[in-house]
N, CA, C and O of each residue as an XYZ file, in Angstrom:
560
protein
N       0.845     -1.182      0.000
C       0.000      0.000      0.000
C       0.890      1.244      0.000
O       1.855      1.331      0.759
N       0.553      2.193     -0.853
C       1.286      3.456     -0.883
C       1.144      4.178      0.452
O       0.117      4.066      1.121
N       2.166      4.906      0.827
C       2.130      5.651      2.082
C       0.974      6.633      2.111
O       0.300      6.775      3.131
N       0.741      7.313      0.991
C      -0.334      8.303      0.983
C      -1.697      7.636      1.156
O      -2.596      8.225      1.758
N      -1.865      6.422      0.639
C      -3.133      5.711      0.784
C      -3.366      5.368      2.259
O      -4.482      5.494      2.764
N      -2.315      4.939      2.936
C      -2.414      4.644      4.371
C      -2.902      5.870      5.132
O      -3.841      5.785      5.923
N      -2.258      7.013      4.886
C      -2.639      8.231      5.596
C      -4.034      8.703      5.203
O      -4.762      9.231      6.044
N      -4.416      8.525      3.954
C      -5.765      8.900      3.517
C      -6.816      8.032      4.212
O      -7.857      8.537      4.632
N      -6.549      6.732      4.336
C      -7.481      5.839      5.035
C      -7.536      6.164      6.528
O      -8.607      6.138      7.133
N      -6.388      6.466      7.114
C      -6.349      6.877      8.516
C      -7.171      8.145      8.720
O      -7.903      8.271      9.702
N      -7.045      9.074      7.790
C      -7.825     10.314      7.842
C      -9.320     10.013      7.779
O     -10.104     10.584      8.537
N      -9.712      9.121      6.880
C     -11.123      8.770      6.730
C     -11.666      8.117      8.003
O     -12.776      8.424      8.439
N     -10.883      7.221      8.593
C     -11.323      6.568      9.825
C     -11.454      7.581     10.959
O     -12.424      7.545     11.715
N     -10.484      8.483     11.079
C     -10.532      9.497     12.128
C     -11.707     10.447     11.905
O     -12.377     10.840     12.861
N     -11.960     10.816     10.652
C     -13.079     11.705     10.347
C     -14.408     11.031     10.685
O     -15.324     11.679     11.191
N     -14.512      9.746     10.407
C     -15.723      9.011     10.760
C     -15.940      8.985     12.261
O     -17.062      9.166     12.734
N     -14.877      8.762     13.005
C     -14.974      8.773     14.467
C     -15.312     10.178     14.966
O     -16.041     10.337     15.945
N     -14.782     11.182     14.294
C     -15.041     12.572     14.688
C     -16.533     12.863     14.712
O     -17.030     13.476     15.657
N     -17.245     12.434     13.693
C     -18.682     12.705     13.617
C     -19.417     12.119     14.813
O     -20.254     12.788     15.419
N     -19.113     10.890     15.151
C     -19.818     10.224     16.249
C     -19.420     10.824     17.590
O     -20.279     11.118     18.420
N     -18.115     11.008     17.803
C     -17.636     11.581     19.060
C     -18.169     12.999     19.260
O     -18.554     13.372     20.368
N     -18.191     13.784     18.187
C     -18.701     15.150     18.278
C     -20.197     15.156     18.568
O     -20.666     15.950     19.383
N     -20.941     14.284     17.914
C     -22.393     14.228     18.119
C     -22.701     13.905     19.573
O     -23.621     14.484     20.150
N     -21.953     12.997     20.169
C     -22.148     12.646     21.577
C     -21.728     13.819     22.471
O     -22.427     14.163     23.424
N     -20.583     14.424     22.156
C     -20.031     15.476     22.998
C     -20.730     16.813     22.902
O     -20.591     17.637     23.805
N     -21.470     17.055     21.848
C     -22.067     18.372     21.629
C     -23.413     18.539     22.339
O     -23.970     19.636     22.371
N     -23.924     17.462     22.899
C     -25.237     17.525     23.550
C     -25.210     18.513     24.715
O     -24.422     18.370     25.649
N     -26.079     19.508     24.643
C     -26.207     20.478     25.711
C     -25.122     21.542     25.732
O     -24.998     22.279     26.710
N     -24.326     21.632     24.651
C     -23.233     22.599     24.578
C     -23.421     23.432     23.308
O     -23.741     22.877     22.257
N     -23.230     24.745     23.385
C     -23.300     25.536     22.152
C     -22.282     25.032     21.130
O     -21.144     24.724     21.483
N     -22.686     24.951     19.883
C     -21.817     24.365     18.862
C     -20.518     25.144     18.695
O     -19.476     24.541     18.436
N     -20.551     26.465     18.836
C     -19.324     27.252     18.696
C     -18.347     26.964     19.833
O     -17.137     26.900     19.617
N     -18.877     26.790     21.052
C     -18.021     26.436     22.183
C     -17.395     25.053     21.967
O     -16.210     24.849     22.229
N     -18.202     24.121     21.492
C     -17.684     22.775     21.225
C     -16.570     22.828     20.173
O     -15.555     22.144     20.299
N     -16.768     23.635     19.150
C     -15.739     23.785     18.120
C     -14.479     24.407     18.696
O     -13.372     23.998     18.346
N     -14.632     25.380     19.565
C     -13.470     26.024     20.185
C     -12.677     25.032     21.034
O     -11.447     25.025     20.990
N     -13.367     24.201     21.803
C     -12.682     23.181     22.611
C     -11.945     22.211     21.695
O     -10.781     21.889     21.932
N     -12.613     21.755     20.668
C     -11.988     20.842     19.707
C     -10.747     21.483     19.076
O      -9.723     20.823     18.900
N     -10.847     22.743     18.747
C      -9.742     23.443     18.105
C      -8.526     23.533     19.020
O      -7.393     23.382     18.564
N      -8.756     23.779     20.306
C      -7.647     23.815     21.266
C      -6.964     22.456     21.333
O      -5.737     22.372     21.374
N      -7.757     21.402     21.344
C      -7.178     20.051     21.372
C      -6.335     19.812     20.121
O      -5.218     19.304     20.216
N      -6.861     20.172     18.956
C      -6.118     20.005     17.702
C      -4.835     20.836     17.739
O      -3.777     20.365     17.321
N      -4.925     22.057     18.235
C      -3.771     22.941     18.325
C      -2.665     22.334     19.193
O      -1.506     22.283     18.783
N      -3.023     21.881     20.374
C      -2.043     21.278     21.283
C      -1.464     19.999     20.670
O      -0.257     19.763     20.729
N      -2.327     19.190     20.090
C      -1.896     17.927     19.483
C      -0.929     18.174     18.326
O       0.131     17.553     18.255
N      -1.296     19.082     17.421
C      -0.455     19.360     16.249
C       0.887     19.964     16.664
O       1.931     19.547     16.163
N       0.869     20.946     17.578
C       2.128     21.561     18.020
C       2.983     20.563     18.791
O       4.210     20.619     18.717
N       2.361     19.662     19.520
C       3.118     18.617     20.215
C       3.897     17.754     19.229
O       5.062     17.431     19.460
N       3.251     17.388     18.140
C       3.918     16.581     17.110
C       5.026     17.387     16.435
O       6.122     16.870     16.222
N       4.751     18.644     16.099
C       5.760     19.499     15.450
C       6.988     19.631     16.347
O       8.120     19.487     15.885
N       6.761     19.902     17.614
C       7.883     20.083     18.546
C       8.633     18.774     18.773
O       9.864     18.762     18.809
N       7.906     17.686     18.926
C       8.545     16.385     19.155
C       9.405     15.955     17.968
O      10.430     15.297     18.147
N       8.994     16.322     16.767
C       9.745     15.941     15.562
C      10.787     16.985     15.164
O      11.498     16.801     14.176
N      10.884     18.069     15.920
C      11.869     19.103     15.617
C      11.571     19.888     14.356
O      12.484     20.407     13.715
N      10.310     19.978     13.999
C       9.923     20.646     12.758
C       9.649     22.134     12.932
O       9.400     22.825     11.944
N       9.689     22.643     14.152
C       9.392     24.052     14.401
C      10.414     24.975     13.745
O      10.122     26.146     13.506
N      11.601     24.467     13.451
C      12.619     25.297     12.795
C      12.151     25.764     11.422
O      12.657     26.758     10.901
N      11.199     25.064     10.838
C      10.670     25.442      9.533
C       9.835     26.707      9.565
O       9.493     27.240      8.510
N       9.496     27.205     10.755
C       8.706     28.437     10.861
C       9.389     29.604     10.165
O       8.728     30.430      9.537
N      10.696     29.671     10.275
C      11.419     30.805      9.680
C      11.375     30.778      8.150
O      11.652     31.789      7.504
N      11.031     29.631      7.574
C      10.952     29.513      6.117
C       9.580     29.882      5.557
O       9.404     29.962      4.341
N       8.611     30.104      6.441
C       7.270     30.464      5.981
C       7.264     31.927      5.560
O       7.466     32.827      6.376
N       7.032     32.141      4.291
C       7.059     33.502      3.757
C       5.885     33.717      2.811
O       5.322     32.771      2.259
N       5.537     34.969      2.642
C       4.602     35.445      1.631
C       3.468     34.529      1.262
O       2.567     34.260      2.056
N       3.536     34.059      0.041
C       2.450     33.276     -0.540
C       2.133     32.025      0.286
O       0.965     31.706      0.511
N       3.165     31.324      0.733
C       2.944     30.127      1.539
C       2.151     30.454      2.788
O       1.186     29.762      3.114
N       2.548     31.499      3.486
C       1.875     31.893      4.716
C       0.438     32.330      4.439
O      -0.472     31.969      5.185
N       0.228     33.098      3.382
C      -1.125     33.556      3.027
C      -2.040     32.359      2.786
O      -3.160     32.320      3.295
N      -1.567     31.390      2.016
C      -2.422     30.244      1.695
C      -2.636     29.323      2.894
O      -3.698     28.714      3.014
N      -1.657     29.211      3.775
C      -1.860     28.430      4.998
C      -2.871     29.118      5.917
O      -3.694     28.450      6.543
N      -2.814     30.444      6.000
C      -3.792     31.189      6.803
C      -5.185     31.046      6.200
O      -6.150     30.800      6.924
N      -5.299     31.196      4.883
C      -6.602     31.027      4.226
C      -7.148     29.611      4.434
O      -8.348     29.430      4.641
N      -6.273     28.622      4.378
C      -6.679     27.248      4.634
C      -7.190     27.103      6.067
O      -8.174     26.406      6.314
N      -6.520     27.759      7.002
C      -6.961     27.734      8.395
C      -8.324     28.377      8.575
O      -9.155     27.874      9.331
N      -8.558     29.482      7.888
C      -9.864     30.146      7.949
C     -10.941     29.222      7.383
O     -12.019     29.095      7.963
N     -10.651     28.577      6.254
C     -11.614     27.647      5.650
C     -11.887     26.471      6.594
O     -13.030     26.038      6.733
N     -10.847     25.962      7.234
C     -11.021     24.866      8.194
C     -11.900     25.305      9.352
O     -12.814     24.582      9.750
N     -11.629     26.485      9.892
C     -12.434     26.991     11.002
C     -13.894     27.143     10.627
O     -14.776     26.746     11.388
N     -14.156     27.710      9.468
C     -15.527     27.869      8.997
C     -16.193     26.505      8.816
O     -17.351     26.314      9.188
N     -15.446     25.563      8.242
C     -15.958     24.211      8.045
C     -16.330     23.565      9.383
O     -17.405     22.981      9.517
N     -15.449     23.672     10.353
C     -15.704     23.054     11.666
C     -16.891     23.698     12.363
O     -17.716     22.999     12.951
N     -16.987     25.021     12.307
C     -18.110     25.704     12.950
C     -19.437     25.258     12.326
O     -20.401     24.973     13.036
N     -19.474     25.200     11.003
C     -20.689     24.780     10.310
C     -21.003     23.312     10.576
O     -22.165     22.941     10.742
N     -19.967     22.479     10.615
C     -20.148     21.043     10.850
C     -20.745     20.788     12.232
O     -21.683     20.004     12.373
N     -20.201     21.448     13.243
C     -20.710     21.240     14.595
C     -22.140     21.761     14.730
O     -22.959     21.155     15.421
N     -22.441     22.878     14.076
C     -23.815     23.387     14.111
C     -24.756     22.391     13.435
O     -25.841     22.113     13.947
N     -24.343     21.859     12.292
C     -25.171     20.860     11.598
C     -25.368     19.620     12.463
O     -26.469     19.070     12.508
N     -24.315     19.169     13.154
C     -24.435     18.005     14.037
C     -25.393     18.281     15.191
O     -26.078     17.379     15.673
N     -25.430     19.523     15.621
C     -26.337     19.877     16.699
C     -27.787     19.833     16.230
O     -28.694     19.586     17.025
N     -28.000     20.069     14.952
C     -29.352     20.179     14.413
C     -29.884     18.905     13.759
O     -31.092     18.772     13.561
N     -28.998     17.967     13.421
C     -29.437     16.790     12.659
C     -28.628     15.553     13.055
O     -27.578     15.677     13.686
N     -29.106     14.369     12.690
C     -28.374     13.140     12.988
C     -27.028     13.084     12.254
O     -26.904     13.556     11.124
N     -26.043     12.508     12.907
C     -24.712     12.366     12.305
C     -24.777     11.583     10.996
O     -24.007     11.844     10.073
N     -25.698     10.623     10.920
C     -25.829      9.798      9.714
C     -26.328     10.599      8.517
O     -26.203     10.142      7.380
N     -26.884     11.772      8.744
C     -27.309     12.652      7.655
C     -26.281     13.743      7.399
O     -26.023     14.110      6.252
N     -25.695     14.258      8.477
C     -24.736     15.358      8.346
C     -23.458     14.894      7.655
O     -22.973     15.559      6.740
N     -22.913     13.768      8.080
C     -21.617     13.310      7.558
C     -21.617     13.112      6.045
O     -20.676     13.560      5.390
N     -22.627     12.462      5.453
C     -22.597     12.322      3.990
C     -22.650     13.654      3.248
O     -22.003     13.818      2.213
N     -23.418     14.600      3.774
C     -23.478     15.917      3.134
C     -22.132     16.617      3.289
O     -21.642     17.243      2.349
N     -21.535     16.510      4.472
C     -20.209     17.087      4.701
C     -19.186     16.509      3.724
O     -18.263     17.204      3.299
N     -19.353     15.252      3.378
C     -18.401     14.606      2.472
C     -18.575     15.058      1.021
O     -17.838     14.610      0.143
N     -19.538     15.935      0.762
C     -19.584     16.573     -0.551
C     -18.356     17.449     -0.758
O     -18.130     17.983     -1.844
N     -17.564     17.587      0.307
C     -16.270     18.267      0.166
C     -15.376     17.509     -0.813
O     -14.493     18.112     -1.423
N     -15.581     16.221     -0.974
C     -14.771     15.436     -1.914
C     -14.988     15.878     -3.360
O     -14.015     16.181     -4.051
N     -16.237     15.925     -3.839
C     -16.431     16.451     -5.196
C     -15.977     17.906     -5.326
O     -15.437     18.304     -6.358
N     -16.202     18.698     -4.270
C     -15.773     20.095     -4.306
C     -14.255     20.183     -4.433
O     -13.738     21.024     -5.170
N     -13.547     19.324     -3.723
C     -12.081     19.311     -3.801
C     -11.620     18.960     -5.210
O     -10.713     19.596     -5.746
N     -12.240     17.955     -5.806
C     -11.863     17.562     -7.168
C     -12.122     18.702     -8.149
O     -11.294     18.986     -9.016
N     -13.266     19.348     -8.008
C     -13.591     20.474     -8.885
C     -12.589     21.620     -8.705
O     -12.090     22.172     -9.685
N     -12.302     21.972     -7.457
C     -11.351     23.052     -7.199
C      -9.931     22.679     -7.632
O      -9.180     23.536     -8.098
N      -9.563     21.406     -7.480
C      -8.244     20.956     -7.934
C      -8.133     21.078     -9.453
O      -7.071     21.407     -9.981
N      -9.230     20.811    -10.145
C      -9.257     20.961    -11.601
C      -9.155     22.436    -11.998
O      -8.375     22.801    -12.878
N      -9.957     23.278    -11.333
C      -9.990     24.701    -11.670
C      -8.715     25.439    -11.260
O      -8.156     26.199    -12.051
N      -8.261     25.219    -10.037
C      -7.150     26.008     -9.494
C      -5.771     25.400     -9.753
O      -4.783     26.120     -9.905
N      -5.717     24.068     -9.803
C      -4.418     23.399     -9.920
C      -4.205     22.720    -11.268
O      -3.109     22.246    -11.566
N      -5.254     22.677    -12.075
C      -5.131     22.039    -13.374
C      -5.045     20.525    -13.311
O      -4.567     19.892    -14.253
N      -5.505     19.931    -12.203
C      -5.474     18.473    -12.093
C      -6.525     17.877    -13.029
O      -7.630     18.405    -13.145
N      -6.180     16.785    -13.690
C      -7.120     16.201    -14.661
C      -8.286     15.472    -13.984
O      -8.163     14.964    -12.869
N      -9.408     15.436    -14.685
C     -10.563     14.652    -14.237
C     -10.828     13.605    -15.311
O     -11.293     13.925    -16.405
N     -10.532     12.374    -14.992
C     -10.754     11.281    -15.929
C     -12.231     10.886    -15.909
O     -12.979     11.299    -15.023
N     -12.635     10.095    -16.877
C     -14.010      9.595    -16.919
C     -14.306      8.795    -15.655
O     -15.365      8.950    -15.047
N     -13.375      7.948    -15.269
C     -13.551      7.109    -14.076
C     -13.725      7.980    -12.828
O     -14.609      7.732    -12.009
N     -12.876      8.996    -12.692
C     -12.978      9.907    -11.547
C     -14.309     10.658    -11.592
O     -14.974     10.799    -10.565
N     -14.697     11.133    -12.756
C     -15.963     11.849    -12.901
C     -17.159     10.994    -12.502
O     -18.074     11.470    -11.832
N     -17.148      9.726    -12.918
C     -18.240      8.815    -12.552
C     -18.249      8.589    -11.039
O     -19.305      8.620    -10.407
N     -17.082      8.365    -10.472
C     -16.987      8.162     -9.024
C     -17.499      9.362     -8.245
O     -18.236      9.210     -7.270
N     -17.108     10.549     -8.674
C     -17.551     11.774     -8.008
C     -19.064     11.931     -8.169
O     -19.755     12.317     -7.227
N     -19.572     11.632     -9.358
C     -21.015     11.696     -9.586
C     -21.772     10.767     -8.658
O     -22.814     11.136     -8.115
N     -21.252      9.559     -8.472
C     -21.890      8.603     -7.560
C     -21.855      9.105     -6.116
O     -22.801      8.896     -5.358
N     -20.751      9.773     -5.739
C     -20.679     10.350     -4.389
C     -21.771     11.399     -4.183
O     -22.419     11.444     -3.137
N     -21.960     12.226     -5.183
C     -22.985     13.273     -5.091
C     -24.369     12.640     -4.995
O     -25.182     13.042     -4.163
N     -24.638     11.652     -5.843
C     -25.940     10.977     -5.792
C     -26.151     10.334     -4.413
O     -27.230     10.446     -3.831
N     -25.123      9.668     -3.902
C     -25.217      9.043     -2.578
C     -25.513     10.059     -1.487
O     -26.359      9.818     -0.626
N     -24.830     11.177     -1.516
C     -25.055     12.211     -0.495
C     -26.469     12.768     -0.607
O     -27.137     12.973      0.407
N     -26.930     13.013     -1.830
C     -28.277     13.550     -2.034
C     -29.327     12.550     -1.544
O     -30.332     12.943     -0.951
N     -29.098     11.270     -1.790
C     -30.052     10.251     -1.340
C     -30.169     10.205      0.184
O     -31.231      9.864      0.705
N     -29.098     10.543      0.910
C     -29.160     10.498      2.368
C     -29.988     11.631      2.956
O     -30.470     11.525      4.083
N     -30.157     12.705      2.212
C     -30.907     13.855      2.720
C     -32.353     13.459      3.006
O     -32.923     13.850      4.025
N     -32.930     12.695      2.115
C     -34.331     12.309      2.290
C     -34.523     10.991      3.006
O     -35.646     10.501      3.119
N     -33.433     10.410      3.493
C     -33.541      9.085      4.126
C     -34.272      9.141      5.440
O     -34.445      8.112      6.094
């Protein structure tokens, strides 16, 4: 198995657990507060790994465009998390998670538009099936 496939599967498993753990943990808590607590945990966890691996020295190499896009990515992540937790507060995780995963087709579309990544017929069909699957869960 390719290394990237391992990490992608690990990400998918963790994201799946996130939905269930968040749905349980958000009961009786404002969604923004829950997101803030989660964010602190992610912050401590990520910086712990960076420091343990000695990667903090790379901070001095962050300049201009790289820093702007990392900040914009952080803003997008924050907005995504706030909306996700609010949706989990309002609906079952089994409905919210599939709609949230429409980020996959959106990523492919944005990768095509912004990065020039190709979309093969096979990829297009797969993405189409993801969209149909997510739409079907809305009325389930």
